[in-house]
C-alpha positions, -999 to +999 in steps of 0.1 A: +554+540-318+587+532-313+591+540-276+558+516-272+582+489-294+606+496-269+593+486-240+572+459-253+609+445-260+620+451-222+590+432-212+609+405-189+603+383-160+619+351-149+607+317-147+584+311-116+584+277-106+567+263-074+585+249-045+606+219-046+597+220-085+627+201-098+619+173-070+583+172-075+555+144-084+550+134-122+515+140-118+518+177-104+518+203-132+549+226-130+525+259-125+530+287-099+520+280-062+528+301-039+549+295-012+533+289+025+548+279+056+575+299+079+606+277+072+601+274+030+629+291+020+613+302-010+591+320+014+625+333+031+631+347-008+665+334-007+679+336-042+688+304-046+653+289-043+641+306-070+621+340-076+585+345-062+563+369-077+558+402-067+540+430-079+571+450-092+573+423-123+538+435-138+539+452-168+535+490-174+494+498-178+498+510-218+512+480-231+495+450-209+477+432-230+499+442-262+511+418-289+552+422-293+541+440-326+529+467-305+488+465-315+456+444-297+452+408-302+418+406-313+401+365-317+376+362-349+355+338-359+335+354-392+338+383-411+317+409-394+341+404-366+371+413-391+357+447-401+349+454-364+385+445-356+405+475-370+434+488-354+439+452-341+465+422-347+437+397-358+442+359-348+419+336-367+399+307-345+406+274-355+369+258-359+366+284-391+371+258-425+388+264-451+363+289-469+357+315-452+393+316-441+408+323-472+380+353-478+389+363-440+428+367-450+413+387-491+393+412-466+423+414-441+446+426-467+419+448-481+416+466-448+450+467-442+446+442-408+476+429-398+470+386-392+488+368-369+481+331-383 
């Protein structure tokens, strides 16, 4: 478990911006777009123009998709889903009301399930 937490803590990659993100229009979101064109400096991998997405930044298979506490994360909407989520970190859905949310909190404490919210 200690090795797993160490690997999760080391999971890092640079922030990937689209080409000319600093000069973008307000209507464009700052999400990643692959650089295209032979004259594009980001496509040519010039370091000062920012990092480009590559397979080497991918997370190892055994920790991909895990929450930083080292458990897989699951969204639950009712008590049946909560009881089926043993061994997972649980996040209660936003549409769950206060009364059912409180009963789910108590049941999660009985089952020693980690609640994230």
